[in-house]
Each structure stands twice: as C-alpha cells, then as structure tokens.
C-alpha positions as CSV (number, residue, x, y, z in Angstrom):
1,M,49.5,100.7,102.0
2,S,49.2,100.2,105.9
3,T,51.9,99.6,108.3
4,F,50.2,95.9,108.4
5,Q,50.3,95.1,105.6
6,T,53.4,96.5,105.2
7,M,54.7,94.0,108.1
8,L,52.9,91.6,106.8
9,N,54.1,91.2,103.1
10,L,57.7,92.0,104.9
11,Q,57.3,89.2,106.7
12,L,55.7,86.6,104.1
13,S,59.0,87.5,102.0
14,L,61.6,86.8,104.8
15,F,59.5,83.2,105.7
16,A,59.9,83.2,101.4
17,I,63.3,83.2,101.5
18,M,64.1,81.2,104.9
19,L,62.5,78.7,103.2
20,V,65.1,79.0,100.3
21,G,67.7,78.4,103.2
22,F,65.7,75.4,104.3
23,F,65.5,74.0,100.9
24,C,69.1,74.2,100.4
25,R,70.0,73.2,103.5
26,K,68.3,70.0,102.8
27,K,69.1,69.4,99.7
28,N,72.5,69.7,101.0
29,M,73.9,72.5,99.1
30,I,74.4,74.2,102.5
31,D,76.0,71.8,104.7
32,I,77.0,72.5,108.1
33,K,80.8,73.6,107.4
34,T,78.8,76.3,104.5
35,R,76.4,77.4,107.3
36,G,79.1,78.4,109.7
37,V,81.0,80.3,106.9
38,L,77.4,82.4,106.5
39,S,76.9,83.2,109.5
40,D,80.5,84.9,110.2
41,L,80.7,86.9,106.9
42,L,77.1,87.9,108.3
43,I,77.9,88.9,111.8
44,N,81.4,89.8,110.6
45,I,81.0,91.6,107.4
46,I,77.2,92.3,106.3
47,L,75.6,93.1,109.4
48,P,78.9,95.8,110.2
49,C,77.5,97.8,106.6
50,N,74.4,97.4,107.0
51,I,74.9,99.6,110.7
52,I,77.2,101.8,109.1
53,S,75.1,102.8,106.4
54,S,72.1,103.5,108.8
55,F,73.9,106.2,110.6
56,D,73.9,108.2,106.9
57,I,71.5,110.4,108.1
58,E,71.6,114.0,109.1
59,V,72.5,114.6,112.5
60,T,70.2,116.6,114.5
61,D,69.7,116.8,118.5
62,K,66.5,115.9,118.6
63,L,68.4,112.5,116.8
64,L,71.1,112.3,119.4
65,K,68.6,112.9,122.4
66,S,66.6,109.9,120.6
67,A,69.6,107.4,120.4
68,G,70.4,107.7,123.8
69,M,67.0,107.3,125.1
70,V,66.7,104.1,123.2
71,F,70.4,103.3,125.0
72,A,68.7,103.7,127.9
73,I,64.8,102.1,127.2
74,Y,66.5,98.8,126.2
75,M,68.8,98.5,128.7
76,G,65.4,98.6,130.8
77,V,64.0,95.6,128.8
78,Q,67.1,93.8,129.0
79,F,66.9,93.9,132.9
80,F,63.4,93.5,132.6
81,S,63.9,90.2,130.4
82,Y,66.7,89.1,132.9
83,F,64.6,89.3,136.3
84,L,61.7,87.7,134.3
85,S,63.6,84.4,133.2
86,R,64.6,84.1,136.9
87,V,60.8,83.5,137.9
88,A,59.0,82.4,134.7
89,Y,60.4,79.0,134.7
90,L,61.0,77.4,138.4
91,K,58.8,74.5,137.8
92,V,61.2,73.5,134.6
93,P,63.7,71.0,134.8
94,M,67.0,72.6,134.9
95,D,68.1,71.3,131.5
96,K,65.5,73.4,129.6
97,Q,65.1,75.8,132.0
98,V,69.3,77.2,130.9
99,I,67.3,76.9,127.6
100,L,64.5,79.1,128.4
101,R,65.9,81.8,130.1
102,H,68.8,82.1,127.6
103,G,65.7,82.5,125.0
104,T,63.8,85.1,127.2
105,I,67.1,87.0,127.5
106,T,68.6,87.1,124.5
107,S,66.3,87.4,121.2
108,N,67.3,87.0,117.4
109,A,66.9,91.5,117.2
110,G,70.4,90.8,115.6
111,F,69.3,89.0,113.0
112,L,65.5,89.4,112.5
113,G,65.4,92.9,114.2
114,N,67.5,94.7,111.3
115,P,66.1,93.8,108.4
116,I,62.0,94.1,109.8
117,T,63.0,97.2,111.9
118,Y,64.0,99.1,108.2
119,G,61.3,97.5,106.4
120,V,58.6,98.8,108.7
121,F,60.4,102.2,110.0
122,G,62.9,103.1,107.2
123,S,66.9,104.0,107.9
124,E,66.1,105.8,111.2
125,G,64.3,103.3,112.5
126,L,67.3,100.9,111.5
127,L,69.6,103.2,113.0
128,Y,67.7,103.3,116.3
129,A,67.3,99.8,116.4
130,S,71.7,99.6,116.3
131,I,72.0,101.4,118.9
132,A,69.3,99.2,120.5
133,L,70.7,95.7,120.0
134,I,74.1,96.9,122.1
135,P,72.3,96.6,125.2
136,V,71.1,93.2,123.4
137,R,74.8,91.5,122.8
138,I,75.5,93.3,126.5
139,F,73.5,90.7,128.0
140,L,74.1,87.8,125.6
141,W,78.0,88.3,126.2
142,S,77.4,88.3,129.9
143,A,74.2,87.3,131.7
144,G,73.4,85.1,128.4
145,L,77.0,83.0,128.4
146,S,76.8,82.4,132.2
147,L,73.9,80.2,131.7
148,Y,75.9,77.9,129.7
149,T,79.6,78.7,131.4
150,K,81.9,80.8,134.1
151,T,82.7,83.9,132.5
152,D,84.5,86.9,133.9
153,S,84.2,90.4,133.8
154,K,87.6,90.7,131.8
155,S,86.3,88.2,128.9
156,V,82.4,89.5,128.6
157,I,84.5,93.4,127.8
158,K,87.2,91.8,125.3
159,N,84.0,89.8,123.5
160,L,81.5,93.1,123.9
161,C,84.6,95.6,122.6
162,T,85.7,93.4,119.7
163,H,82.5,92.9,118.5
164,P,82.0,93.9,114.9
165,C,78.6,95.0,115.2
166,V,79.0,97.0,118.2
167,V,82.6,98.4,116.6
168,S,80.5,99.4,113.6
169,V,78.1,101.4,115.8
170,F,81.1,103.6,116.9
171,I,82.3,103.9,113.3
172,G,79.2,104.7,112.2
173,F,79.1,107.7,115.0
174,A,82.3,108.8,113.8
175,L,81.2,109.1,110.7
176,M,77.9,111.0,111.3
177,F,80.1,113.7,112.5
178,A,83.5,113.7,110.9
179,P,84.0,117.1,109.3
180,F,84.6,114.7,105.9
181,E,82.6,112.6,103.5
182,L,83.6,109.0,102.8
183,P,84.9,108.4,98.8
184,N,81.3,108.0,97.0
185,F,82.8,104.4,95.8
186,L,83.0,103.4,99.4
187,T,80.1,104.6,100.6
188,R,78.1,102.6,98.1
189,T,80.1,99.2,98.0
190,I,79.4,99.2,102.0
191,S,75.6,100.5,101.3
192,S,75.9,97.0,98.8
193,I,77.3,94.4,100.7
194,G,74.8,95.9,103.8
195,G,72.1,95.3,101.4
196,C,72.9,91.3,101.8
197,T,71.6,91.3,105.3
198,T,68.2,90.3,105.0
199,A,68.6,87.8,101.9
200,V,71.4,86.5,104.1
201,S,70.1,86.2,107.4
202,M,67.3,84.9,106.3
203,M,69.1,82.0,104.7
204,V,70.6,81.0,107.1
205,I,68.1,81.2,109.9
206,G,66.2,78.6,107.0
207,A,69.3,76.7,107.3
208,I,69.3,76.0,111.1
209,L,65.6,75.2,111.2
210,A,66.2,72.8,108.9
211,D,68.4,70.6,111.5
212,I,65.5,70.6,114.2
213,N,63.7,67.4,115.0
214,L,60.7,68.1,115.1
215,K,59.5,65.0,117.1
216,N,58.6,65.0,120.4
217,I,58.6,68.7,120.5
218,D,56.8,69.9,124.2
219,V,53.6,71.9,122.4
220,K,52.5,73.2,126.4
221,L,56.0,74.5,126.9
222,L,57.4,76.0,124.1
223,S,53.5,77.9,124.1
224,Y,54.4,79.0,127.4
225,Y,57.9,80.1,126.3
226,S,56.3,81.7,123.6
227,F,53.8,83.6,124.9
228,I,56.5,85.1,127.1
229,R,59.1,85.9,124.8
230,L,56.5,86.9,121.8
231,I,54.0,88.9,123.3
232,F,54.1,89.4,126.9
233,I,57.6,91.4,127.0
234,P,56.6,93.8,124.0
235,A,53.1,93.9,125.7
236,C,54.8,95.3,128.2
237,V,57.4,97.7,126.6
238,F,54.7,98.8,124.8
239,A,52.5,99.6,127.8
240,V,55.2,101.0,129.8
241,L,56.9,103.6,127.2
242,S,53.4,104.2,125.8
243,A,52.5,105.6,129.4
244,F,55.3,107.8,129.7
245,H,54.5,109.6,126.0
246,V,57.5,108.5,124.8
247,E,57.8,109.4,120.8
248,P,56.2,106.7,119.1
249,L,59.4,105.8,116.3
250,L,61.0,105.0,119.5
251,V,57.9,103.2,121.5
252,G,57.8,101.1,117.5
253,V,60.9,100.4,117.1
254,C,61.7,98.8,121.0
255,T,58.1,97.1,121.3
256,L,59.2,95.7,117.7
257,L,63.0,94.6,118.8
258,S,61.1,93.0,122.2
259,G,59.0,90.5,120.3
260,M,61.6,88.7,118.4
261,P,61.8,85.2,118.6
262,A,64.5,83.1,120.8
263,A,68.0,84.0,119.4
264,S,69.6,81.5,117.2
265,M,72.7,81.7,119.7
266,T,70.4,80.2,122.3
267,A,70.6,76.6,120.2
268,I,74.2,77.4,118.9
269,L,75.9,77.5,122.8
270,A,74.2,74.8,124.1
271,S,75.6,72.7,120.9
272,K,79.1,73.7,121.9
273,Y,78.7,73.9,126.0
274,G,76.9,70.5,125.8
275,A,73.5,71.5,127.0
276,N,70.1,70.8,125.5
277,A,70.7,71.6,122.3
278,E,67.9,69.6,120.3
279,F,65.6,71.9,122.9
280,G,67.2,75.1,122.2
281,S,66.7,74.2,118.6
282,Q,63.2,73.7,119.1
283,V,63.1,76.7,121.0
284,V,64.3,78.5,118.2
285,F,61.9,76.8,115.5
286,V,58.4,77.4,117.7
287,S,59.0,80.8,118.5
288,T,60.2,81.7,115.1
289,L,57.2,80.2,113.5
290,L,54.7,81.8,115.8
291,S,56.6,85.2,115.5
292,M,55.7,85.4,111.5
293,V,52.5,85.7,113.0
294,T,52.8,87.9,116.4
295,I,54.9,90.6,114.7
296,P,52.8,91.7,111.9
297,I,49.6,91.5,114.5
298,M,51.8,93.7,116.8
299,T,52.3,96.7,114.2
300,L,48.6,97.6,114.2
301,F,49.4,99.4,117.8
302,F,52.3,101.8,115.9
C-alpha cells in the first residue's frame, strides 16, 4: 500500500473517530465538563505515555544526531511561523488578527501530529515528532500566550518545564540510556495507555467542533488562513529541507507536522482570556476540516 493510501485510510479513520466525539457531544454524552476531563487526561497521562513508549528503540549515533537536527529544524519552523504571523494579517481587524496569529504560530500537532506521524512513519517517526513538539510548546506558552495576555519569562519557563509532554520527553531519553530495562508489566502498561492517544484525541477534537457556530463564517478570510497554515508553511519547510538534502524521514516528519491545522488551544485560550472565542472556534473547525484533504495529498511528496 502506498504512503498516500495509508495516509488517506488513516485520515478517514481519524475523521470517523472525530465524528463519534461530535455525536457524543451533540447527544450530551460528552458535556463541557467531561470534555475538559478528557482533555486533561489526554495531556497529563495518555500523551506522555505515548511519548515515553516512542523512545523504546535502539540508540544509535545516527538517531541522536537526527533528534538534535529535528529540534533545530523545528525551532526554525516556529520562528518562521512567528514572523509570518506578524505580516500576513495586517489588514485584518485586531480581534480576529490575534486569533489568526495564534493559529499560525501554533498548530494542533500536539493532538493530531503524534497519531498521524506514527501511522505514516512508525515508532522512529513518532520519536522525532515528540522532539519537534518541544519547540511547538515553547512558542505556545511564550509567543502564543502573549497574544492573549502579558507573560513573564519566569511563568513561561515554569509552564514549559512542568508540562507533562515535555517532562515525558526527558523521561524517555533517560530510559533510552538507562543501564536497565523497566519491568515488562510496566512497559506494557505505559504502552497500553499510550495506545489510547488516537481515539481519545480525535474524540476530544470532535466534541470541540460540535460546539462551533457555523453561521456567519468568513469563508474568504478562513480560506486565506488555511492556505497559509496547511499549504504555504509546509511547502516552505519541504522546499528548504529538500534543498539542503536533509534525510527523507526528517523531511517527512517536519513537513507533516508543519501542515497541521489550528491548535484547539487557539479557541480555548481565546475563551479563557476574553478574546473572540467564536472566531477562534471557526478557525479550528475550518482548518481541521480542510486538513482532511491537504494532509493525505502532502504525503505524495514524501
């Protein structure tokens, strides 16, 4: 089966799981409180276990070199996205500009990126994705959060260093180099919990999308944003990395992650800090919907 067919089947499967979450929210089987609990469970337990499991591979010099390269590359991607966000929406009203800038700086790679990367590239791809997501979270809790509220460096460092997904990366690295192996039952437990990542993350996103008001959607503006988020940024990443003859797996992982839709946190933070939460929800909905088309097409170039 080709990469495109694999990605298409995976996307259709993810979309089907998302519809389950959408249905559960519409039937109130998942209410606002339950959705929050599932999100907390995903971020604090399931995703960290999934990340730790991804480090359970043989350590080689090539692997370590590639991991460092992925981190450097994605720091570059994040800086590029940040500066792009400053110039791409200058004519947009400020209340919407803030939302679009946040959605350009941060993507939903944390929720969507891991299951999709694992489905296309396997465990090694998931490991690199976990490394790449560190810069994503750095910008989420610094430049991204500063769009909604004033942040100081102390708070940024604290949020970053205590984030379960970041901590799990360091735990994974430590276990890679540890002179011992975890007991089999513990490894199996971590792997089993981490295996819930895809189902829970897609159901949470589906439940979030169920609350979006589809009326008065600015199709032109959201199409422009989606082009930048889903096509322009990953196209630039792919072109630059290919020009420098970066290893194909790293090109694929970094390009795929850079083409993820708007982060669900775009709407969540907008609601929390009194910004245009409705527009934030629309940005998440439209870009997520369109990503069901763009992401499978993207894999044709890997």
